[in-house]
GUZADO-327647 format. One record per residue: residue in one letter; x, y, z of N, C-alpha, C in turn. Coordinates in steps of 0.001 Angstrom, whole numbers, plus 500000, padded with zeros to 6 digits. Atoms other than C-alpha are relative to their C-alpha. Example, Ala and Ser with C-alpha at 12.3 -4.5 7.8 and 13.67 -1.06 7.14 Angstrom:
<atoms>
a500890498810500000512300495500507800500900501200500000
s499180498810499940513670498940507140499230501090500730
</atoms>
This chain:
<atoms>
x499557498622500307582638721237121706500602500035498600
x499461499924501344583396722366118172501414500550499991
x498584499634500087586896723126116922500191501499500211
x499842498561499837586319726887116799500015500380501474
x500021499728498550585426726919120492501277499523500658
x498760500528499436588441724750121266501207500903499744
x498887499125500366590732727240119521499795501442500457
x500290498626499600589162730308121132501077500564500932
x498930499534499126592055730447123595501060500770499229
x499033499270500814594168731715120699499673501471499876
x500327498584499952592304734974121019500665500747501141
x499286499435498862594297735556124187501422500378499541
x498732499551500557597267737680123075501215499539500806
x498832500517499279599647736791125936500237498524499734
x499840501427500295598972733108125259500627499787498626
x499402500108501325599786733580121569501495500319500026
x498586499652499878603081735221122516500785498847500599
x499358501138499372603931732323124784500119498845499008
x499994501086500966603017729857122043501078500227498945
x498964499688500960605311731624119576501384499740500592
x498715500228499346608175731561122061500293498503500117
x499840501452499876607593727843122608500379499385498654
x499730500554501303607585727105118878501447500269499563
x498619499658500344610870728936118307500974499192500819
x499137500741499097612435727284121320500128498526499575
x499992501431500350611434723773120253500707499748498686
x499339500187501280612772724296116734501488499782500185
x498598500258499702616237724346118276500215498742500816
x499753501129499069615890721796121080499696498661499365
x500316501278500618614382719105118844501169499493499142
x498832500431500788617552719059116707501256499857500824
x498779499970499181620037719539119537500528498624500371
x499443501280499599620293715893120689500851499335498918
x499223500604501101621480714715117257501330500728499864
x498783499208500139623981717576116992500959499734501154
x499164500235498821625234717001120524500694498661499935
x499424501347500048625744713278120053501169499951499002
x498934500040500988627795713724116878501149500931500369
x498945499106499561629691716651118363500915499312501018
x499225500684498968630783714600121393500791498847499364
x499292501098500645631624711569119271501115500474499094
x498955499437500853633692713867117102501316500221500748
x498744499820499249636184714560119909500288498874500969
x499777501172499128635718711368121964498983498945499611
x500901501009500537634232708268120359499548498989501022
x500388500973498998633895706333123613498587500301500507
x501372499783499534630253705825124739499911500709501353
x500087499377498662631075706886128299500154501510499941
x499869498558500113631961710352127050498634500648499828
x501368499472500204628409710972125774499187499771501246
x500740500258498755627019709339128916500322501044501067
x499586498986499031629018711788131023499318501340499719
x500627498739500371627641714772129105498510499965500337
x501419500119499721624052713502129402499732499994501503
x500134499995498542624521712831133111500201501405500557
x499772498626499575625904716338133502498776500875499816
x501233499252500234622646717659132071498882499571500955
x501126500521499232620322715430134137500124500235501498
x499860499938498544621785715527137640499626501362500605
x500420498705499433621391719306138208498475500159500033
x501467499901499987617709718931137314499417499330501219
x500491500695498799617179716396140097500259500818501260
x499617499240498821618958718667142561499209501310500118
x500512498630499972617431722008141559498516500149499718
x501415499876500295613829721184140636499201500518501208
x500717499544498803612649721673144220500286501457500268
x499638498584499835614536724952144438499205500841498998
x500768499303501032612884725998141178498550500149500375
x501391499913499576609464725222142653499779501102501018
x500133498956498977610007727463145676500210501370499366
x499695498697500622611556730265143579498825500448499120
x501105499638500908608654730121141062498813500573500763
x501120499502499214606163730772143854500336501252500820
x499605498822499221608174733570145487500281501223499126
x499551498897500823609356735657142575499261500021498655
x500617499841501296608384736743139084500244498765499135
x499865501160500864607689733691136947500520500403498638
x499501499509501276608245735725133815501521500212500087
x498566499733499866611650736866135089500811498709500105
x499298501254499848612616733338136038500127499265498655
x499972500643501324611728732003132576500998500732499078
x499052499235500816613668734824130865501436499678500428
x498653500310499509616707734194133078500425498581499598
x499654501371500324616574730435132533500323499808498534
x499746500098501426616374730759128762501324500641499626
x498748499319500305619248733245128663501194499183500483
x498882500808499471621463731057130885500237498772499139
x499860501179500837620736727962128798500549500371498629
x499500499568501311621335729913125578501482500290500008
x498580499728499867624714731142126794500817498722500096
x499288501272499855625721727636127820500085499263498671
x500016500692501280624677726192124481500916500719498969
x499083499257500864626541728959122644501450499648500351
x498659500398499571629589728011124704500387498650499435
x499706501314500589629333724401123536500314500136498516
x499759499813501437629060725521119915501373500633499749
x498701499329500175632105727784120317501154499043500259
x498938500980499713634178725007121896500194499046498837
x499904500946501105633380722687119032500591500672498777
x499529499287501185633999725316116342501495500291500072
x498589499647499852637413726198117783500907498817500298
x499216501192499716638501722620118450500443499887501461
x499593500017498596638734723272122204499096499123500861
x500947500782499237635933720903123212500644498747500588
x499702501283499407636517718028125618498837499595500891
x501137500537499250634238715878127756499694500854501238
x500226499247498765634728717870130954499362501353499723
x500517498654500290634095721282129419498538499948499516
x501371500106500535630996720172127499499051499555501091
x500834500486498918629642718322130544499675501121500980
x500231498883499087630028721426132702498967500966499419
x500972499133500635628125723542130183498635499321499934
x501266500743499987625496720795129952499344500112501376
x500550499854498653625112721071133716499354501367500182
x500629498665499916624434724802133383498631499994499314
x501285500088500719621724724080130816498977499236500813
x500919500811499192620195721374133005499534500759501229
x500398499206498821620253723660136062499040501124499646
x500909498927500435618652726512134126498620499451499698
x501285500615500306615931724183132887499241499638501274
x500641500379498735615261722916136412499421501199500715
x500472498792499328614868726465137719498780500590499327
x501150499367500658612415727558135042498851499052499711
x501063500930500271610390724364134574498786500182500901
x501195499786499170608169724868137641499278501305499673
x500645498751500399607568728472136539499159499808498750
x500778500284501234606477727260133090498777499192500333
x501114500887499675604290724542134583498881500709500740
x501000499307499166602484727020136859499520501315499406
x500321498686500578602112729956134466498634500044499324
x501214499956500815599132728959132298498759500465500759
x501187499515499286596493729492135034499975501517500153
x499955498553499920597664733110135133499777500657498644
x500162499450501348597294733530131376498620499807499423
x501267500318500648593997731909130477498926499690501033
x501134500348499171590548731350131896500078498526500397
x499906501387499498590265728204134022499289499020499096
x500750500891500893587742726772131549500746499706498702
x499233500211501235590329726973128743501340499336500236
x498698500549499666593189725257130524500363498773499160
x499679501196500791592912721945128678500426500380498589
x499617499568501343592959723672125281501383500653499998
x498684499319499911595921725816126377501116498989500157
x498982501024499809597869722786127599500264499224498716
x499833500734501241597230720940124331500738500849498966
x499397499159501024598196723901122138501447500353500311
x498594499786499652601418724476124076500836498793499576
x499252501213500350602429720863123381500016499710498494
x500101500371501421601299720587119755501230500424499163
x498812499661500790604224722582118263501166499080500281
x498925500925499646606645720369120165499858498694499288
x500223501310500570605083717193118902500084500007498477
x499904499883501449604770718394115312501452500098499566
x498605499804500368608392719524115203500789498702500201
x499253501222499714609571716221116714499871498957498906
x500152500984501076608302714337113672501131500124498989
x499015499799501064610758715898111241501343500541500481
x498800499308499576613339717804113308501224499103500180
x498794500823499867615631714871114212500669499669498667
x499412500301501318616059713923110549500622501255499396
x499444498748500499616568717575109595501274500346500726
x498787499738499245619069717976112396501160499134499549
x498957500888500479621006714944111192500563500470498652
x499564499537501307621108716301107652500854501270500143
x499229498767499823622295719727108843501357499731500645
x498717500352499387624988718152111028500959499507498933
x499144500512501058626313716300107994500391501077499012
x499760498979501023626036719368105748500852501134500502
x499336498790499538627282722253107892500728499817501346
x499299500250498743628506720686111169499122500196501211
x500863499919498809627041720233114655500070501346500683
x499899498729499312628325723586115898498955501005499536
x500976499041500519625884725457113629498598499620500459
x501296500423499463622903723377114729499896500417501472
x500006499583498601623863724005118358499929501525500128
x500081498531499977624285727692117559498543500461499817
x501408499634500146620683727836116341499224499680501273
x500655500300498738619599726081119521500244501114501025
x499697498888499095621377728803121523499199501236499629
x500766498830500475619732731496119392498514499853500326
x501422500219499734616316729911119881499690500227501488
x500151499672498576616791730114123672499899501525500157
x499968498543499849617630733814123322498742500650499448
x501233499437500554614653734552121078498793499715500882
x501087500323499065612313732749123471500046500899501206
x499861499084498861613701734826126319499524501395499660
x500417498663500427613163738020124352498479500111499924
x501453499986500109609553737148123582499335499983501372
x500606500108498666608790736182127169500253501268500824
x499742498757499294610352739440128366498873501010499801
x501102499110500283607384741231126774498681499475500597
x501196500603499428604920738941128570499828500487501418
x500211499428498654603566740887131535498636499592500502
x501270500409499415600910739459133809499940500497501430
x500180499577498610599462740343137166500754499050500915
x499161500788499091601638739151140048499198499007500814
x500606500989499125600896736082142132500169500462501452
x499846499690498576600535736144145893501426499687500411
x498630500162499583603937736603147458500052499586501489
x499896500380498620605224735265150794499731501177500927
x500230498943499026604140737193153835501299500435500625
x498785499475499347606620739270155833500629498928500903
x499285500947499156609238737039157391499903498539499551
x500141501352500476608223733944155429501341499512499432
x498716500511500420611306731805154895499839499010498843
x500013501009501066612252729503152039499586498665500566
x500363501256499365611935726578154458498504499942500245
x501452499943499781608397727709155343499271499755498673
x500624500193501305607527727884151623500107498529499562
x499789501402500365608989724422151102499006499120500750
x500928500786499192606911722996153954498570500198499557
x501350499725500472603781724682152672499720499240498707
x500173500747501242604300723189149219499877498524500244
x500078501430499709604902719743150668498635499660500633
x501295500251499363601743720015152786498893499978498934
x501002499986501054599684720935149717500090498744499153
x499795501229500775601183717959147864499502498772500770
x500238501194499228600870715427150689498534499811500388
x501386500131499550597263716180151615499051499587498865
x500824500390501152595979715265148119500395498588499541
x499643501393500316595963711482147744499959499742498515
x500048500209501444594992711677144086501283500456499337
x498781499414500574598159713709143431501219499128500337
x498799500753499662600757711766145406499923498549499561
x500112501378500461599370708365144448500340499903498506
x499648499995501429599632709279140772501491500226499789
x498556499778500077603170710585141308500755498718500345
x499356501253499605604115707351143095499915498976498892
x500146500885501156602716705348140200500966500428498888
x499118499493501031604689707580137848501450499682500245
x498649500378499683607909706773139684500352498655499365
x499799501331500592607508703167138506499880500076498481
x500290499997501443606030703886135080501098500695499210
x499013499244500748608526706525133973501333499262499919
x498704500706499985611601704558135061499979498785499104
x500080501213500812610432701352133400499810500299498525
x500204499638501410609248703049130223501288500482499350
x498771499476500565612475704978129672501056498900499924
x499015501080500011614599701981130629499715498938498964
x500356501100500923612695699467128500499837500475498568
x500263499542501359611482701447125500501205500725499382
x498931499191500576614237703999124999501371499307500032
x498707500681499895617131701797126135500001498684499220
x499992501320500620616130698306124976499415500003498593
x500553499974501346614149699322121883501063499975498908
x498934500055501005617252700168119806500817498728500059
x499211501233499868619062697129121208499287498841499309
x500776501088500625616271694745120109500041500121498471
x500037499831501454616018696217116609501385499820499363
x498637500151500526619794696251116200500350498511499832
x499708501432500048619766692468116761499101499298498964
x500847500566501035617166691942114018500377500590498650
x499748499446501316617040692749110327499454501414499848
x500643498688500123615120695937111083500982501139500107
x498914499056499882618027698016112342499576501430500395
x500178498627499528618401701737113064498933500756499211
x501022499298500788616215702929110177498618499702500493
x501332500386499485613277700991111551499718500681501318
x500199499316498728613802702497114986499620501460499773
x500408498640500337613631705942113423498543500068499579
x501434500058500385610292704949111859499103499867501222
x500781500201498779609014703783115231499921501298500804
x499984498740499266610084707023116911499140501050499302
x500852499079500733608412709001114141498534499679500192
x501385500403499744605204706989114645499550500445501383
x500339499543498639605309707768118350499729501503500006
x500218498561500076605631711488117551498692500336499292
x501298499812500665602700711258115130498866499717500986
x501016500310498978600712709645117943499832501135500979
x500088498876499107601541712556120227499181501147499397
x500746498950500674600208715005117652498521499650499933
x501394500430500079597034712974117151499329500078501372
x500550499901498659596569712789120902499635501422500370
x500298498595499745596754716541121123498761500458499294
x501186499608500753594166716971118412498728499410500590
x501154500613499347591832714531120129499658500723501289
x500223499326498725592299716351123432499326501353499829
x500708498752500237591060719550121838498485499806499977
x501439500279500134587663717887121385499461499162501174
x500503500952499000587406715145124013500321500533501404
x499833499396498695586854716613127467499187499236501054
x500705500813499014585862713905129951499827500735501318
x500294499322498711584336714966133257500996499593501074
x499081500510498961586510712770135484501430500036499476
x498679499756500613589908714161134620501037498939500355
x498939500931499593592117711817136635499716498564499530
x500311501330500505590283708653135614500362499924498514
x499610499960501414590715709668131970501519500028499874
x498536499903500037594356710521132683500646498621500220
x499462501331499729595050707059134142499705499050498859
x500400500936501049593115705174131468500790500216498723
x499292499728501261594827706896128534501482499710500090
x498601500363499851598239706093129983500282498521499887
x499806501441500039597694702320129885500673499487498714
x499378500538501220598734701855126196501525500088499953
x498542499946499987602346702658127136500619498607500077
x499473501366499910602749698937127820500051499283498667
x500135500741501257601858697939124244501322499856499230
x498757500194500772605188698667122453500976499039500682
x499083500907499317607074696735125122499630498552499722
x500453501345500316604957693654124495500399499613498581
x499630500293501396605540693899120738501513499803499857
x498542500171500051609290694351121251500433498644500560
x499607501255499336609400691265123465499619498774499210
x500558501174500647607494688977121106500399499907498536
x499543500066501372609559689248117941499435501125499188
x500640498805500547608988692765116665499823499953498492
x500316499768501400607296693313113320499826501509499847
x499952498546500086607778696858112028498620500636499993
x501332499390500055604132697565111205499319499961501365
x500631500128498689602885696248114548500678500910501028
x499272499187499020605607698039116482499716501492499773
x500294498589500299605026701374114708498590500335500413
x501390499731499616601273701065115231499838500094501525
x500106499964498534601687700284118941500650501277500575
x499352498755499558604069703263119304499079501187499772
x500944498913500274601493705531117677498866500010501004
x501057500097499003598764704281120022500495500478501372
x499421499533498742601064704818123002500179501499500012
x499838498547500087601811708349121789498688500726500153
x501315499394499847598114709158121475499598499998501475
x500392500099498587597453707883124989500827500914500898
x499144499188499149600455709669126484499622501467499933
x500317498582500114599523713068125096498656500323500620
x501287499796499337595904712714126245500211500001501514
x499749500106498566597155711663129691500646501270500534
x499341498784499570599448714674129913499032501191500016
x500953498904500059596690717069128860499046499990501192
x500933500102498893594288715760131513500692500210501339
x499242499834498754596961715659134212500302501470500255
x499683498585499799598087719242133681498742500825500275
x501260499293499757594490720453133512499505499772501417
x500430500290498632593647718690136773500858500768501011
x499105499253499113596695720224138486499629501470500040
x500188498553500086595969723716137279498613500431500474
x501338499652499517592259723613138112499813499713501477
x500227500426498622592584721935141509500901500681501028
x499028499461499062595578723723143027500022501526499977
x499828498551499976595981727329144191501222500400499163
x498897499567500888598173729244141723501256500311500785
x498811499575499282600479730503144439500839498851500574
x499192501151499583601652726956145327500250499040498836
x499925500907501119601509725420141885501439499665499598
x498596500262500352605254725803141220500615498962500904
x499443500947499058606191723953144388499413498598499835
x500658501295500088603648721180143973500439499271498731
x499574500683501225604600720479140351501469499573500079
x498625500426499839608254720352141357500101498704500809
x500031501265499256607480717636143941499585498849499082
x500464501030500929605593715715141256501103499630499003
x498925500276500994608443716057138733501142499211500629
x498929500718499299611047714943141272499580498551500233
x500470501354499745608901711948142198500067499106498791
x499986500800501209608688710806138626501392499800499419
x498637500065500574612349711454137738500984499234500855
x498933500455499104614120710157140810500426498569499772
x499623501394500206614024706475139841500565499745498604
x499584500225501387615049707014136194501423499477499908
x498633500546500098618842706562136681500066498552500460
x500009501358499514618192703439138755499326499063498996
x500691500805500985615745702195136120500911499619498851
x499067500314501058618373702467133415500973498888500419
x499008500985499528620878700496135514499374498626500150
x500637501302499765618457697748136576499602499334498697
x500443500574501264616964697271133141501198499553499157
x498822500366500775620384697298131452500701498758500504
x499293501162499428622011694834133840499170498743499906
x500867501184500061619001692515133959499880499460498585
x500098500432501396618657692460130171501285499326499540
x498724500638500354622352691579129881500078498583500495
x499864501326499394622033688598132174498842499051499612
x501143500864500259618521687301131289499461500099498568
x500555499765501320617868688647127807498978501114500025
x500872498845500059615670691484126621498520499645500136
x501426500337500010612349689652126209499409499912501404
x500585500058498646611785688789129917499919501390500653
x500003498672499393612699692326130959498889500852499400
x501031499214500658610384693903128386498604499569500453
x501311500486499560607433691682129347499728500335501447
x500166499638498603608002692246133052499709501488500170
x500206498559499932608228695982132541498580500363499526
x501338499716500475604991695979130508498957499648501061
x500949500386498956603147694107133274500044500970501165
x499882499097498875604509696370135994499444501409499666
x500577498706500417603599699536134020498479499943500051
x501468500167499994600058698217133562499470499955501417
x500489500125498635599688697248137225500160501299500789
x499769498754499270601215700470138551498991501063499599
x500988499049500440598664702389136500498576499580500431
x501358500424499758595555700293136956499628500010501487
x500269499966498555595926700212140744499408501347500435
x500509498682499668595065703920140706498471500075499933
x501474500009500050591453703069139869499399499648501372
x500470500372498661591217701746143446500167501141501009
x499816498836499113592145705164144904498744500868499891
x501279499291500103588809706821145741500111501447499535
x499901498585500351590076710381145367500254500224498513
x499828499845501433591010709745141746498649500197499291
x501331499894500605587282709479140994499310501328500327
x500673498750499573586454712768142724500475501225499234
x499451498850500714588588715022140515499241500203498698
x500858499722501162586199716562138011500391501312499345
x499763498779500736586562719189135356499122501114500518
x500852498877499635585321722655136228498854500090499030
x501166499907500914581789723069134813500166501149499050
x499899499011501073581498725053131603499427501346500434
x500648498756499614579188727569133220500683500696501164
x499322499379498863581659728239136053500586501346499595
x499425498671500273582865731795136306501398500112500529
x498671499970499415586178730790137777500989500614499026
x498939499356500780589070732918136544501342499607500593
x498684500239499394592799732567137055500110500690501318
x499898499481498647593902733303140567500454501445500040
x499575498615500056595252736633139411499182500730498967
x500746499209500968593886739435137267500328499576498590
x499783500337501408593544739031133521501324500587499511
x498697499547500416597037739248131988499932501016498879
x499898498997501054598124742082129751501434500003499479
x498661499829500563601051742657127460500417501432500124
x499400498678499977603250745627128117499407500937501023
x500555499099498994601315746936131105501060500359501037
x499028499520499027603112748859133780499558499578501412
x500279500273498585603367747912137428499771498534500294
x500168501422499735602891744139136982501373499371500192
x498732500588499669605522741724138148500274498680499282
x499802501341500477604959738482136275499956499804498481
x500290500556501319605105736687132958499832498487500072
x500148500749499858605521729853130809501229500335499941
x499470500361501059603758715175135594499244498856499658
x499043500632500718602441712116133935499907500780498790
x499230499101500743603014715132132496501094499076499729
x498987500955499680605006712089132937501269500422499329
x498766499402500351608431713189132694500521499283498813
x499760500598501280608330711131129652499999501171499081
x499893498676500598608163714737128785501221500126499288
x499926500167501408609381713979126500499598501283499520
x500325499283498953608022717633130182499215501022499478
x501289499474500162604332719172129277499900501340500579
x500045498611499547603459722632129596501394500345500437
x498655499955499513607148722418129851500763501176499470
x499003499098500517610082724636129462500698499333498847
x499249500538501120612498724090126619500631498708500407
x499440501290499675613645720517126441501426500135500472
x498717499774499342616702720137128644501180499372499289
x498834500497500699619329719424126015501122501033500077
x498887499066499881622791720956126478500425500540498650
</atoms>
């Protein structure tokens, strides 16, 4: 398929509006982690203070993701996204105000971080299940790629820009822009009106909806087996690469600057992966998804064997390319294979499955690396990531998931979306929660 055909989805006006909202949102969230870290260290230099704030952001997501999945399938997805962005924006504005007035402390900032994390958890399933209502089923892969591309492009330069702005004008102003970007994204999505999804029948309870979502998830072996694999892969990748990577480089002559180069290479890889996904459309979506995720083990091997900057940066770029391809194929498979009216619940089960072992992964990797050294942990993690992925080739149902044929006339489960129409009710893993979270809502930074 030529590039013009791949970009034809941009002719869809509601999709363009969503893409603009995403770009504005990411411009704030990509700089927020740097500003947050320096803001917290400014009033409490102990590492556990920042850990408390980050935990305050993460824990509500684990608790509320399933609730968000049920809510996304029962009510207006547009309304849920608008509400989530506004709530997160207000919380982030609160953090900025506390810092600006000198009233910030660990407890207050952690509580506001929890609000942001909870808002993100409630709107993430709605974002993940919205695209099939916006674009033709045959354009889902292109739509998924184009939603992610702004995020990946911004991630290349935004952390450095955020650091410079923190030094120049202070973290409160960077966090203020993050709050404003939430508000602008909410405003844009408020104008996004689409035909409503199927709603629960009379008397249908939340528990009934939950059970229905679980049944849809559990009866698809290709889905739950991939999620189970992701439980291992995500925990080990985050624990080994994100936790031990800086530790290893800090103990060499490479240092923090080199780690920034490696992270930038990974972001470049994500962008390249997105561009490749616009053109490469394999028939067996899940087999391609599994295969392209295998390079995640490469940077861990390089880190374990005496890291050289060029080799490490190159391996990170290859891993980034593979990860973004894997995310594109995974999201496309989900959106093409699942009924739209249960997509929010099913994606929430998948997200929970991949996230639930992450805190344990951090603890196990950290403690084991302290007692045995980083190299054995990194090599073991690389082997386990490879094995947890490659075993999926033995699952027969993974081979049966195929892309919808080009000549198919399948349309989204609802009527073609419109902007500003009256009477409508709606309006955006290994998505692998390395998401670093695909077709995702705004990154969950407080």
